[in-house]
VOBA-1610 file (N, C-alpha, C; in pm, whole numbers, padded with zeros to 5 digits, always signed):
BEGIN
Met+12364+09018+09166Met+12414+08963+09266Met+12409+09057+09386Val+12443+09171+09403Val+12426+09278+09509Val+12294+09255+09557Gly+12186+09252+09499Gly+12055+09266+09542Gly+12043+09106+09625Ile+12045+09027+09544Ile+12019+08876+09590Ile+12100+08841+09725Ala+12237+08899+09724Ala+12326+08852+09840Ala+12280+08948+09965Ala+12228+09074+09929Ala+12184+09158+10042Ala+12053+09100+10113Gly+11961+09069+10035Gly+11844+09000+10070Gly+11878+08878+10155Ala+11946+08786+10095Ala+11957+08667+10153Ala+12039+08658+10266Gly+12136+08793+10291Gly+12208+08803+10409Gly+12127+08837+10486Glu+12004+08934+10492Glu+11920+08969+10580Glu+11809+08846+10654Leu+11770+08783+10527Leu+11676+08646+10542Leu+11741+08561+10636Ile+11865+08519+10623Ile+11955+08415+10692Ile+11983+08474+10817Gly+11998+08583+10831Gly+12041+08641+10967Gly+11900+08658+11062Tyr+11791+08678+11008Tyr+11665+08701+11078Tyr+11624+08558+11122Gly+11645+08466+11018Gly+11607+08302+11053Gly+11673+08238+11164Ile+11802+08278+11173Ile+11883+08219+11269Ile+11847+08271+11417Arg+11789+08375+11420Arg+11754+08438+11565Arg+11633+08349+11617Leu+11567+08299+11556Leu+11460+08184+11610Leu+11554+08080+11699Val+11660+08034+11633Val+11734+07918+11687Val+11800+07998+11824Ser+11870+08092+11779Ser+11958+08171+11882Ser+11859+08208+12008Gly+11728+08246+12004Gly+11648+08270+12073Gly+11608+08166+12201Leu+11607+08032+12102Leu+11547+07949+12202Leu+11674+07889+12279Leu+11799+07916+12205Leu+11916+07845+12294Leu+11922+07939+12417Thr+11902+08071+12369Thr+11923+08185+12508Thr+11828+08137+12605Asp+11691+08103+12579Asp+11603+08061+12716Asp+11638+07906+12750Arg+11708+07851+12687Arg+11741+07679+12715Arg+11836+07708+12816Leu+11995+07773+12751Leu+12087+07776+12825Leu+12124+07867+12908Arg+12072+07991+12925Arg+12058+08096+13002Arg+12201+08154+13012Arg+12284+08127+12897Arg+12414+08185+12885Arg+12419+08324+12801Tyr+12351+08427+12874Tyr+12341+08547+12795Tyr+12463+08627+12755Trp+12578+08613+12826Trp+12682+08680+12799Trp+12755+08597+12671Thr+12767+08470+12706Thr+12828+08375+12618Thr+12807+08389+12476Leu+12645+08396+12442Leu+12597+08396+12303Leu+12612+08536+12252Thr+12614+08640+12356Thr+12629+08794+12301Thr+12772+08794+12231Ile+12862+08755+12325Ile+12999+08781+12300Ile+13034+08706+12148Ile+13005+08577+12180Ile+13003+08494+12042Ile+12953+08583+11919Gly+12826+08633+11931Gly+12762+08699+11815Gly+12845+08802+11763Tyr+12901+08903+11891Tyr+12955+09015+11842Tyr+13082+09003+11802Ala+13168+08875+11840Ala+13308+08834+11790Ala+13274+08783+11657Val+13191+08728+11608Val+13170+08667+11467Val+13121+08815+11376Asn+13037+08882+11425Asn+12982+09007+11349Asn+13103+09111+11330Leu+13187+09138+11430Leu+13294+09206+11433Leu+13425+09180+11359Ala+13439+09039+11348Ala+13548+08980+11258Ala+13528+08997+11141Ala+13402+08969+11089Ala+13370+08957+10929Ala+13377+09070+10849Val+13379+09195+10913Val+13385+09308+10849Val+13520+09374+10807Pro+13611+09354+10911Pro+13753+09400+10863Pro+13805+09307+10791Leu+13754+09160+10780Leu+13822+09074+10700Leu+13782+09091+10545Leu+13688+09176+10497Leu+13669+09229+10397Leu+13771+09283+10323Ala+13893+09338+10391Ala+14010+09396+10351Ala+14073+09282+10272Leu+14076+09188+10296Leu+14145+09062+10235Leu+14055+08987+10140Ala+13942+09014+10141Ala+13852+08949+10007Ala+13896+08974+09883Gly+13933+08870+09812Gly+14004+08877+09653Gly+13877+08864+09569Ser+13766+08827+09591Ser+13663+08778+09504Ser+13510+08824+09552Trp+13420+08821+09493Trp+13316+08850+09522Trp+13211+08738+09620Pro+13256+08606+09569Pro+13189+08495+09668Pro+13260+08502+09806Ile+13377+08546+09837Ile+13426+08572+09940Ile+13373+08669+10042Ala+13359+08792+09989Ala+13304+08922+10019Ala+13151+08894+10055Val+13066+08815+09969Val+12926+08764+10023Val+12938+08673+10142Ala+13031+08571+10128Ala+13039+08495+10272Ala+13051+08540+10383Leu+13153+08658+10384Leu+13190+08742+10498Leu+13063+08845+10535Met+12972+08866+10420Met+12880+08950+10466Met+12764+08875+10551Val+12726+08760+10486Val+12645+08669+10540Val+12697+08632+10691Ala+12835+08605+10703Ala+12869+08581+10849Ala+12860+08705+10945Glu+12868+08826+10880Glu+12824+08929+10954Glu+12683+08931+11002Arg+12587+08903+10946Arg+12448+08904+10923Arg+12422+08795+11045Thr+12511+08680+11039Thr+12483+08554+11107Thr+12520+08572+11268Gly+12655+08654+11275Gly+12691+08706+11407Gly+12580+08804+11475Lys+12517+08884+11426Lys+12440+08977+11443Lys+12305+08913+11487Ala+12275+08785+11433Ala+12164+08707+11476Ala+12164+08642+11576Ile+12341+08571+11608Ile+12344+08501+11732Ile+12301+08601+11859Arg+12365+08720+11850Arg+12375+08781+11944Arg+12245+08863+11986Thr+12168+08885+11897Thr+12040+08988+11915Thr+11942+08943+12026Pro+11911+08780+12012Pro+11805+08778+12137Pro+11862+08779+12270Ala+11971+08724+12289Ala+12032+08726+12404Ala+12036+08883+12461Arg+12112+08962+12381Arg+12138+09113+12386Arg+11996+09177+12450Asp+11882+09139+12362Asp+11760+09227+12408Asp+11716+09167+12530Ala+11732+09020+12551Ala+11681+08977+12679Ala+11761+09062+12812Met+11878+09075+12807Met+11939+09155+12900Met+11922+09305+12879Leu+11884+09351+12778Leu+11840+09507+12775Leu+11708+09524+12852Ala+11622+09411+12827Ala+11474+09400+12882Ala+11514+09394+13022Gln+11603+09318+13095Gln+11646+09303+13248Gln+11688+09432+13273Ala+11794+09490+13216Ala+11851+09605+13269Ala+11733+09741+13274Thr+11627+09726+13178Thr+11585+09858+13153Thr+11465+09860+13216Arg+11453+09747+13320Arg+11319+09736+13393Arg+11298+09857+13471Ala+11405+09928+13544Ala+11399+10006+13632Ala+11406+10143+13559Thr+11479+10150+13457Thr+11460+10286+13407Thr+11354+10339+13291Gly+11283+10202+13269Gly+11196+10240+13142Gly+11218+10149+13022His+11165+10042+12993His+11195+09980+12868His+11184+10085+12752Gly+11100+10179+12729Gly+11090+10259+12629Gly+11233+10337+12606Trp+11258+10415+12724Trp+11396+10497+12723Trp+11502+10397+12693Gly+11509+10274+12755Gly+11650+10173+12767Gly+11648+10126+12606Phe+11549+10089+12549Phe+11555+10028+12407Phe+11594+10175+12316Gly+11524+10292+12321Gly+11543+10392+12254Gly+11669+10461+12282Leu+11758+10427+12395Leu+11890+10496+12388Leu+11986+10395+12341His+11931+10252+12324His+12024+10135+12229His+12046+10191+12108Glu+11895+10224+12038Glu+11878+10230+11914Glu+11927+10359+11863Ala+11944+10467+11957Ala+12009+10603+11950Ala+12136+10594+11904Met+12215+10489+12007Met+12349+10480+11993Met+12407+10398+11888Asp+12319+10315+11845Asp+12323+10223+11721Asp+12334+10319+11588Gln+12243+10390+11598Gln+12249+10488+11488Gln+12347+10599+11474Leu+12386+10635+11579Leu+12496+10710+11602Leu+12641+10652+11515Gly+12661+10516+11563Gly+12746+10446+11496Gly+12715+10409+11344Ala+12602+10407+11284Ala+12576+10391+11154Ala+12583+10528+11067Val+12601+10624+11157Val+12647+10758+11097Val+12798+10763+11092Thr+12861+10772+11208Thr+12976+10792+11191Thr+13075+10695+11132Gly+13043+10568+11151Gly+13129+10455+11096Gly+13141+10477+10931Pro+13015+10499+10862Pro+13016+10510+10701Pro+13109+10641+10661Leu+13071+10722+10749Leu+13149+10870+10734Leu+13294+10867+10745Ala+13338+10796+10865Ala+13503+10767+10867Ala+13536+10686+10752Leu+13485+10576+10697Leu+13500+10505+10605Leu+13502+10573+10457Ala+13397+10672+10412Ala+13410+10752+10318Ala+13529+10827+10328Ala+13577+10896+10456Ala+13665+10978+10451Ala+13804+10917+10420Ile+13827+10790+10459Ile+13944+10701+10410Ile+13930+10667+10290Val+13847+10626+10233Val+13813+10613+10070Val+13839+10714+09967Gly+13782+10828+10029Gly+13804+10947+09968Gly+13921+11014+09964Gly+14005+10965+10060Gly+14151+11022+10097Gly+14245+10945+10034Ser+14192+10872+09904Ser+14286+10752+09854Ser+14339+10645+09915Gly+14291+10646+10037Gly+14332+10517+10132Gly+14272+10381+10080Gly+14164+10391+10007Gly+14110+10295+09960Gly+14017+10166+10061Tyr+13930+10112+09990Tyr+13866+10001+10047Tyr+13918+09924+10144Arg+14059+09866+10128Arg+14131+09760+10199Arg+14156+09846+10332Leu+14234+09958+10312Leu+14264+10032+10412Leu+14145+10034+10515Gly+14050+10086+10458Gly+13936+10159+10540Gly+13878+10016+10619Phe+13847+09904+10525Phe+13797+09794+10626Phe+13900+09745+10709Ala+14017+09776+10712Ala+14118+09682+10764Ala+14123+09787+10903Leu+14104+09938+10890Leu+14111+10000+11016Leu+13990+09968+11079Leu+13891+09938+11047Leu+13769+09906+11113Leu+13795+09780+11256Thr+13923+09719+11225Thr+13967+09627+11350Thr+13978+09694+11482Val+14014+09837+11466Val+14038+09900+11592Val+13903+09921+11684Pro+13789+09983+11607Pro+13641+09977+11694Pro+13605+09840+11746Ala+13630+09726+11654Ala+13588+09607+11661Ala+13633+09548+11792Ile+13790+09556+11812Ile+13843+09545+11942Ile+13799+09615+12053Leu+13779+09752+12052Leu+13740+09844+12150Leu+13581+09764+12183Cys+13512+09726+12111Cys+13372+09664+12127Cys+13394+09562+12219Leu+13452+09460+12179Leu+13477+09355+12265Leu+13549+09380+12376Leu+13636+09473+12401Leu+13678+09502+12552Leu+13570+09562+12623Val+13498+09638+12570Val+13364+09718+12653Val+13279+09579+12691Leu+13267+09509+12595Leu+13200+09387+12651Leu+13223+09316+12749Leu+13346+09270+12758Leu+13431+09190+12839Leu+13421+09261+12995Ala+13422+09416+12991Ala+13415+09470+13103Ala+13309+09468+13162Ala+13204+09466+13073Ala+13051+09488+13099Ala+13030+09343+13204Arg+13052+09271+13120Arg+13029+09102+13160Arg+13124+09091+13308Gln+13211+09131+13327Gln+13287+09130+13454Gln+13211+09216+13564Ala+13159+09343+13525Ala+13094+09412+13649Ala+12954+09359+13657Tyr+12875+09291+13574Tyr+12739+09242+13567Tyr+12726+09088+13524Pro+12818+09007+13589Pro+12811+08863+13563Pro+12669+08784+13528Asp+12592+08812+13615Asp+12472+08790+13587Asp+12353+08868+13589Pro+12329+08889+13463Pro+12245+08993+13419Pro+12062+08957+13492Thr+12053+08857+13506Thr+11915+08836+13565Thr+11887+08890+13708Lys+11996+08929+13759Lys+11996+09027+13895Lys+11951+09154+13883Leu+11948+09189+13743Leu+11902+09332+13719Leu+11758+09385+13721Glu+11678+09250+13677Glu+11541+09250+13698Glu+11489+09282+13842Ile+11390+09379+13838Ile+11337+09400+13966Ile+11219+09290+13991Lys+11221+09229+14091Lys+11129+09114+14110Lys+10991+09186+14185Thr+10901+09137+14108Thr+10766+09179+14116Thr+10675+09079+14182Ala+10673+08952+14087Ala+10597+08838+14128Ala+10672+08721+14051Glu+10646+08616+14118Glu+10712+08476+14044Glu+10618+08453+13937Val+10671+08451+13789Val+10581+08447+13703Val+10642+08316+13604Thr+10583+08238+13575Thr+10633+08102+13498Thr+10544+08075+13392Ala+10591+08048+13282Ala+10496+08030+13145Ala+10566+07941+13062Ser+10471+07853+13026Ser+10533+07734+12926Ser+10529+07808+12761Arg+10441+07874+12756Arg+10396+07925+12622Arg+10393+08107+12630Leu+10420+08137+12511Leu+10395+08294+12479Leu+10275+08331+12478Pro+10235+08471+12570Pro+10099+08479+12584Pro+10047+08520+12453Ala+09909+08527+12445Ala+09815+08548+12332Ala+09860+08682+12281Val+09853+08754+12368Val+09905+08912+12333Val+10016+08929+12240Tyr+10107+08866+12269Tyr+10234+08860+12194Tyr+10213+08832+12048Trp+10119+08720+12034Trp+10113+08675+11891Trp+10042+08797+11781Arg+09928+08861+11877Arg+09871+08975+11806Arg+09963+09081+11788Tyr+10040+09105+11871Tyr+10160+09209+11830Tyr+10237+09188+11744Leu+10259+09047+11720Leu+10372+09015+11634Leu+10306+09029+11493Ala+10180+09016+11494Ala+10104+09043+11366Ala+10114+09188+11305Ala+10104+09254+11432Ala+10092+09416+11388Ala+10238+09447+11339Ala+10329+09400+11412Ala+10502+09419+11354Ala+10496+09371+11235Ala+10466+09268+11208Ala+10493+09198+11058Ala+10407+09292+10961Leu+10298+09355+10990Leu+10242+09424+10873Leu+10340+09564+10862Val+10366+09618+10984Val+10453+09751+10966Val+10578+09707+10881Ala+10645+09586+10912Ala+10773+09552+10850Ala+10742+09507+10687Phe+10611+09455+10678Phe+10605+09418+10526Phe+10572+09549+10433Gly+10536+09658+10501Gly+10497+09792+10451Gly+10616+09880+10411Tyr+10729+09857+10468Tyr+10832+09947+10481Tyr+10942+09909+10378Ala+10960+10021+10286Ala+11040+09991+10170Ala+11194+10010+10216Asp+11272+09940+10156Asp+11424+09946+10168Asp+11471+10083+10144Phe+11569+10142+10212Phe+11645+10271+10149Phe+11702+10264+10023Pro+11770+10142+09974Pro+11817+10117+09859Pro+11729+10139+09752Leu+11628+10115+09758Leu+11518+10129+09661Leu+11467+10281+09648Ile+11462+10340+09781Ile+11432+10498+09762Ile+11553+10551+09685Ala+11673+10527+09726Ala+11803+10602+09647Ala+11793+10566+09540Phe+11757+10448+09475Phe+11751+10430+09329Phe+11645+10509+09271Asp+11536+10538+09363Asp+11456+10629+09257Asp+11485+10786+09274Phe+11555+10795+09391Phe+11609+10955+09389Phe+11715+10975+09259Gly+11788+10881+09244Gly+11866+10894+09131Gly+11826+10884+09000Arg+11724+10781+08976Arg+11673+10768+08850Arg+11579+10890+08818Arg+11508+10949+08899Arg+11425+11073+08887Arg+11524+11203+08860Gly+11645+11195+08940Gly+11708+11316+08928Gly+11677+11414+09011Val+11575+11371+09139Val+11527+11481+09225Val+11636+11514+09311Val+11714+11423+09353Val+11829+11435+09467Val+11964+11427+09377Pro+12074+11522+09370Pro+12172+11509+09315Pro+12268+11362+09379Ala+12334+11287+09300Ala+12390+11153+09350Ala+12482+11194+09465Glu+12567+11298+09464Glu+12643+11332+09578Glu+12565+11345+09699Trp+12437+11390+09698Trp+12375+11411+09823Trp+12306+11284+09856Ile+12288+11184+09773Ile+12195+11058+09861Ile+12263+11005+09982Pro+12403+11006+09997Pro+12441+10963+10115Pro+12407+11059+10198Ala+12425+11187+10196Ala+12368+11275+10295Ala+12236+11256+10337Phe+12143+11217+10256Phe+12011+11212+10277Phe+12021+11072+10360Tyr+12078+10955+10344Tyr+12073+10866+10431Tyr+12137+10893+10586Ala+12233+10974+10579Ala+12270+11007+10732Ala+12185+11095+10793Val+12086+11189+10707Val+11969+11256+10769Val+11869+11145+10823Ala+11838+11033+10761Ala+11762+10930+10807Ala+11811+10870+10934Met+11953+10840+10940Met+12005+10784+11057Met+11996+10885+11189Leu+11999+10994+11144Leu+11984+11094+11260Leu+11841+11106+11320Ser+11741+11107+11211Ser+11623+11081+11239Ser+11587+10997+11333Ala+11613+10873+11299Ala+11605+10735+11364Ala+11648+10740+11514Ala+11786+10789+11521Ala+11827+10827+11642Ala+11764+10905+11728Met+11713+11031+11690Met+11634+11112+11771Met+11484+11063+11779Ser+11421+11017+11698Ser+11285+10947+11718Ser+11309+10824+11806Ala+11398+10743+11837Ala+11421+10629+11923Ala+11400+10720+12066Leu+11479+10790+12100Leu+11490+10870+12227Leu+11341+10936+12250Ile+11293+11007+12164Ile+11172+11081+12187Ile+11060+10964+12210Phe+11039+10893+12112Phe+10933+10783+12130Phe+10929+10686+12241Gly+11077+10673+12255Gly+11102+10567+12400Gly+11042+10640+12508Arg+11081+10743+12550Arg+11042+10817+12666Arg+10901+10815+12649Leu+10833+10859+12566Leu+10669+10879+12522Leu+10610+10704+12546Phe+10688+10606+12506Phe+10640+10491+12525Phe+10618+10461+12676Asp+10716+10489+12762Asp+10712+10489+12894Asp+10597+10555+12971Arg+10550+10666+12901Arg+10445+10739+12965Arg+10290+10669+12897Val+10273+10653+12794Val+10162+10643+12727Val+10140+10505+12677Gly+10246+10417+12677Gly+10248+10264+12625Gly+10218+10292+12479Leu+10151+10169+12425Leu+10146+10163+12277Leu+10091+10246+12204Arg+10026+10345+12251Arg+10014+10489+12184Arg+10100+10547+12134Ala+10210+10539+12192Ala+10355+10604+12122Ala+10375+10528+12011Asn+10358+10398+12004Asn+10373+10327+11878Asn+10303+10349+11771Val+10151+10366+11787Val+10054+10388+11686Val+10111+10558+11628Ile+10127+10640+11716Ile+10167+10777+11670Ile+10275+10764+11572Ala+10387+10687+11607Ala+10508+10686+11525Ala+10481+10643+11381Ile+10390+10514+11391Ile+10371+10455+11258Ile+10287+10540+11172Leu+10166+10601+11257Leu+10097+10697+11153Leu+10182+10807+11084Leu+10276+10860+11172Leu+10388+10968+11116Leu+10441+10912+11000Ser+10522+10800+11001Ser+10631+10749+10916Ser+10542+10657+10801Ser+10399+10658+10809Ser+10330+10590+10714Ser+10309+10679+10560Leu+10358+10831+10619Leu+10324+10928+10481Leu+10449+10919+10395Phe+10571+10839+10447Phe+10703+10872+10381Phe+10683+10814+10215Ala+10619+10705+10209Ala+10622+10667+10058Ala+10591+10771+09934Gly+10472+10840+09985Gly+10419+10951+09910Gly+10527+11041+09887Phe+10594+11106+09994Phe+10689+11200+09961Phe+10810+11173+09882Val+10887+11033+09903Val+10992+11008+09871Val+10973+10962+09710Phe+10864+10887+09678Phe+10849+10844+09541Phe+10792+10933+09438Tyr+10712+11050+09492Tyr+10649+11134+09415Tyr+10692+11298+09401Gly+10751+11329+09539Gly+10782+11456+09554Gly+10904+11485+09482Gly+10950+11655+09467Gly+11090+11691+09448Gly+11181+11667+09559Phe+11273+11773+09553Phe+11384+11764+09674Phe+11340+11787+09812Ala+11273+11885+09812Ala+11205+11914+09970Ala+11112+11807+10006Pro+11014+11755+09927Pro+10934+11654+09983Pro+11033+11519+10007Ala+11115+11516+09911Ala+11188+11385+09940Ala+11277+11376+10055Leu+11325+11500+10117Leu+11373+11521+10220Leu+11300+11488+10350Ala+11181+11567+10335Ala+11083+11539+10432Ala+11038+11389+10466Gly+11035+11323+10346Gly+11015+11170+10341Gly+11105+11096+10400Thr+11211+11132+10390Thr+11371+11082+10436Thr+11353+11097+10574Val+11314+11189+10647Val+11305+11229+10767Val+11179+11134+10836Leu+11054+11115+10770Leu+10945+11052+10835Leu+10995+10882+10784Trp+11090+10832+10713Trp+11131+10702+10685Trp+11238+10686+10829Gly+11308+10778+10851Gly+11391+10743+10958Gly+11288+10742+11124Ile+11220+10818+11124Ile+11107+10801+11237Ile+11084+10663+11264Gly+11027+10622+11137Gly+10972+10486+11140Gly+11059+10383+11173Leu+11182+10402+11101Leu+11307+10273+11140Leu+11345+10308+11278Gly+11359+10428+11330Gly+11412+10412+11476Gly+11321+10379+11566Thr+11181+10404+11558Thr+11093+10352+11647Thr+11067+10191+11628Gln+11078+10135+11517Gln+11060+09989+11502Gln+11176+09920+11538Asp+11271+09976+11574Asp+11413+09915+11619Asp+11414+09943+11743Ser+11327+09995+11844Ser+11330+10039+11973Ser+11208+09991+12051Ile+11094+10067+12022Ile+10978+10075+12112Ile+10896+09946+12078Leu+10936+09889+11953Leu+10861+09762+11888Leu+10916+09658+11992Arg+11033+09674+12009Arg+11126+09563+12085Arg+11088+09591+12256Ala+11073+09691+12259Ala+11040+09727+12427Ala+10899+09679+12481Phe+10806+09678+12391Phe+10680+09609+12418Phe+10689+09468+12456Val+10789+09422+12399Val+10808+09266+12392Val+10847+09238+12553Ala+10937+09313+12587Ala+10986+09323+12740Ala+10864+09345+12853Arg+10775+09418+12804Arg+10685+09407+12890Arg+10573+09298+12881Ile+10558+09238+12807Ile+10438+09137+12801Ile+10488+08998+12829Val+10616+08963+12787Val+10694+08845+12804Val+10748+08822+12930Pro+10714+08715+13007Pro+10814+08707+13130Pro+10956+08667+13125Pro+11046+08679+13186Pro+11200+08689+13168Pro+11241+08544+13141Glu+11184+08460+13166Glu+11232+08317+13128Glu+11197+08278+12986Arg+11097+08355+12913Arg+11070+08354+12774Arg+11093+08440+12664Arg+11194+08531+12730Arg+11207+08644+12636Arg+11318+08603+12532Gly+11396+08509+12549Gly+11486+08478+12442Gly+11411+08407+12310Ala+11324+08312+12358Ala+11245+08272+12236Ala+11173+08388+12186Ala+11101+08466+12253Ala+11019+08586+12231Ala+11113+08665+12116Tyr+11210+08708+12161Tyr+11299+08797+12076Tyr+11346+08717+11927Gly+11367+08605+11951Gly+11417+08528+11849Gly+11272+08516+11741Val+11147+08476+11791Val+11030+08452+11691Val+11036+08594+11629Phe+11033+08701+11730Phe+10990+08827+11653Phe+11089+08871+11550Gly+11219+08847+11599Gly+11305+08886+11482Gly+11274+08807+11333Ala+11258+08666+11361Ala+11260+08585+11244Ala+11105+08615+11150Val+11007+08635+11221Val+10888+08686+11161Val+10885+08828+11120Tyr+10963+08907+11183Tyr+10965+09062+11116Tyr+11051+09042+11001Gly+11170+08984+10990Gly+11289+08950+10887Gly+11192+08917+10773Val+11122+08825+10775Val+11060+08754+10665Val+10949+08837+10612Ala+10886+08897+10679Ala+10779+08994+10641Ala+10850+09116+10563Trp+10955+09162+10622Trp+11018+09282+10542Trp+11068+09237+10427Phe+11150+09094+10418Phe+11215+09053+10289Phe+11083+09026+10195Ala+10992+08974+10213Ala+10874+08969+10132Ala+10802+09111+10095Gly+10790+09189+10182Gly+10720+09345+10144Gly+10829+09395+10040Ser+10985+09380+10082Ser+11082+09437+09991Ser+11083+09365+09850Ala+11065+09239+09829Ala+11075+09173+09728Ala+10934+09235+09627Leu+10813+09215+09693Leu+10707+09297+09616Leu+10695+09427+09580Met+10765+09513+09667Met+10751+09652+09636Met+10868+09674+09547Gly+10967+09589+09505Gly+11064+09578+09386Gly+11001+09569+09260Ile+10885+09468+09268Ile+10809+09434+09154Ile+10720+09562+09099Leu+10657+09589+09213Leu+10544+09703+09169Leu+10605+09824+09130Tyr+10759+09857+09172Tyr+10811+09964+09152Tyr+10834+09974+09003Asp+10868+09858+08935Asp+10865+09847+08784Asp+10757+09862+08706His+10648+09812+08766His+10542+09803+08679His+10401+09891+08734Ala+10391+09903+08870Ala+10276+09998+08921Ala+10330+10054+09045Leu+10395+10185+09039Leu+10427+10274+09130Leu+10314+10322+09220Pro+10206+10372+09163Pro+10105+10389+09268Pro+10045+10283+09374Ala+10038+10164+09306Ala+10040+10038+09390Ala+10137+10020+09506Leu+10274+10042+09471Leu+10366+10055+09582Leu+10331+10126+09679Val+10291+10257+09644Val+10281+10339+09755Val+10164+10287+09845Ala+10046+10282+09762Ala+09922+10207+09826Ala+09950+10090+09933Leu+10046+10016+09882Leu+10078+09856+09951Leu+10144+09937+10066Ser+10220+10032+10080Ser+10297+10063+10198Ser+10189+10160+10291Val+10149+10231+10243Val+10040+10302+10355Val+09964+10185+10421Leu+09871+10132+10324Leu+09787+10048+10390Leu+09833+09936+10490Ala+09952+09891+10458Ala+10001+09788+10547Ala+10073+09864+10676Glu+10103+09992+10682Glu+10134+10043+10812Glu+10011+10077+10882Leu+09920+10136+10804Leu+09794+10165+10873Leu+09748+10037+10929Gly+09745+09929+10875Gly+09703+09796+10918Gly+09764+09763+11046Gly+09889+09784+11066Gly+09982+09758+11175Gly+09910+09844+11287Ala+09902+09980+11258Ala+09868+10065+11373Ala+09730+10031+11415Ala+09628+10004+11331Ala+09518+09954+11375Ala+09524+09818+11469Val+09609+09737+11432Val+09598+09629+11538Val+09671+09675+11666Leu+09751+09761+11648Leu+09817+09808+11762Leu+09708+09907+11868Met+09630+09981+11792Met+09521+10046+11860Met+09424+09950+11945Ser+09404+09829+11875Ser+09329+09729+11958Ser+09371+09673+12093Leu+09529+09670+12101Leu+09596+09628+12223Leu+09611+09755+12311Ser+09623+09851+12243Ser+09668+09974+12339Ser+09593+10001+12474Ala+09453+09981+12468Ala+09384+10008+12576Ala+09394+09911+12699Pro+09389+09780+12658Pro+09422+09680+12759Pro+09543+09669+12805Ala+09653+09681+12724Ala+09776+09704+12745Ala+09819+09801+12862His+09769+09925+12825His+09802+10022+12927His+09731+10003+13063Arg+09597+09938+13084Arg+09531+09876+13191Arg+09643+09812+13265Ser+09665+09697+13201Ser+09765+09607+13265Ser+09898+09671+13340Arg+09948+09779+13249Arg+10051+09842+13297Arg+10035+09915+13441
//
């Protein structure tokens, strides 16, 4: 039930992004959709303190994913507008780095509370504090920048009723990358089953992956602003090596593979989105990010399900699938990199 609930929550969340992206372009209410999404997202997690049964907990987890889906296209559209002056790669990379910083400190804080015999209920209840602080920061940002469209540097009047052809080719590359990326729970399960990583070290490995993701988002984000899609290709080629290390290596190779896995995660969540901002006109970015999130999520879910089956029956096929899908995505990006660099 944990596996089904987690997968369904992610799939529902990514699917809703398609609708919220279209609403973003139609309504142009960037702040409204962003704040509603954050409010739903941030309310669901502390309410887990009151969950008395697993169906309620699952409903709250799905609500958390739904809130994230509502806010993401509008938020990414505003990030695209705000980072035009600083560089899309650096802006999205900084966003991903801050996100991963929270992904490290939040769970560690919760672990400290639970480990100090405070219990899960107290731990989740205390998450109300950062949730309220986050909403206050959002409201302050809305007050300071009520019209995010004014953050965009106007270069030429561009209108488009359809998404450009290069977007769909880029989306195919992103789908291949997502399809070939193993979920960390599967990696952690393998660590425990083979005994290559002590059980108490597995959370530390996850923290290493999050720190790797944060650093790679900043490094490759800056590189993306300099060399364009070639930064994506380099990151994908590096991260494509993770499967062999984590599923076949001992402690040291597993650690190296975890770092490589984090590099892929950090760059996928930053510079993959940054290129969308570069090729899609502002008035279509909500739909572009919505479609991107939906296709990316479905590809990730399908790949994860297939890798789960292959793990039980043919581990070499799992590794081969992962590597070939990543290399396929890199090949498509390489075919786009030269014309994209010239147009920039």
